[in-house]
N, C-alpha and C positions, 0 to 999 in steps of 0.2 A: 569459579563462577562468574557471570556478569550478571549484574543486575539491571533489569529494565529503566530507561531515563523516567523520572515522574513524569505524570500527565499535568500539565499546568491548571492550575485552580480552575472547575468549570468546564474546561476542555472533555469532551466525550464523543466518540462517535456514533452517529445515528443511522447513517447508511453510506455505501459507497456505489457506485454506478461505474461500470466497466466501458472505457474508451467513450463517454458520452457526446452526442452530436454538437453539443453546445454545454460550458462548463456552466455550474450552477452555483458556484462560489469559488473564492480567491487563492483556493489549495488544490494543490494534485497530490495523489496518492502516489510514492514513487517505491511501493512494494516493499519496507521495512516492517517487520512486526514484532511485536511483542505479545504473546497471546499467551493465555491461561492454559493449563495442562489439558483441560475438555476439549480444546481445538483439535488436537490431535484423531479424537473420536469421531468430531465432527469433520474433518478430513476426509478421512475414512468412509464415514456415510455421505458423502455431500454427491446429489443425483448431477448429472450433467445439464448445462445451461439449457434448456429448451430453444433459444433462439440459435446458439450458436453449435449444441453438441459438445462444447468442452465444459470439464470440472474447471471453474474459475475458484480461487483462493477470496476473490472479492466475494462471492456469494455466500462462502463459509463465514467469512467476517461479518458478514451483515446478518446472517442468523445468528452470528454469535453474540451481536451488540443487541438484535429483538429480546435475548434472554439474559441480557445482563452488561452492567457498563465496560467498555472496551474503551481504555484512553488513548488518547492521540499524542504525537511529540512532533512538535516543528521542526523540520530540518534547517541548517544554514547554509551558507554557502552557494555556491554555484549547482545547476544541476543541467546535467546531458542528458537526452535520451540516446541511448546505446542500441536501440533497437533498429538503426540504420545503420550504414556503410558512412552517411554522412555526418550521425550523433557521435559516431564513433571516432572517426575523424576530430570532429570540435575537441573531442573532450582528452585525444591525445595531443592536439597543438596547444590547449589551455595548460594542461599537465608539465609541456616540455617549456612553457614558457616562463615558469617557475623555477626552473632550475637554472 
């Protein structure tokens, strides 16, 4: 069983915003979560986002943070947005450059 990395002292999630029009800070959520067991119940009970009609994990995580601490971990290294063909290609080129 893998254990979650420890949250740096003082680092705690306050809220998440799904695809904000303007960044509110210096960090981005790259969708890697270490959640407590109650998160699974919260996901099952999550209602669709009224603006998009989608069920978003960011809404669930924000709700969990309102009810107790959710730790964060700062990722290191290079990040690629693989949600587009261009981002996927850039990630592959970067990996191949290390070989």
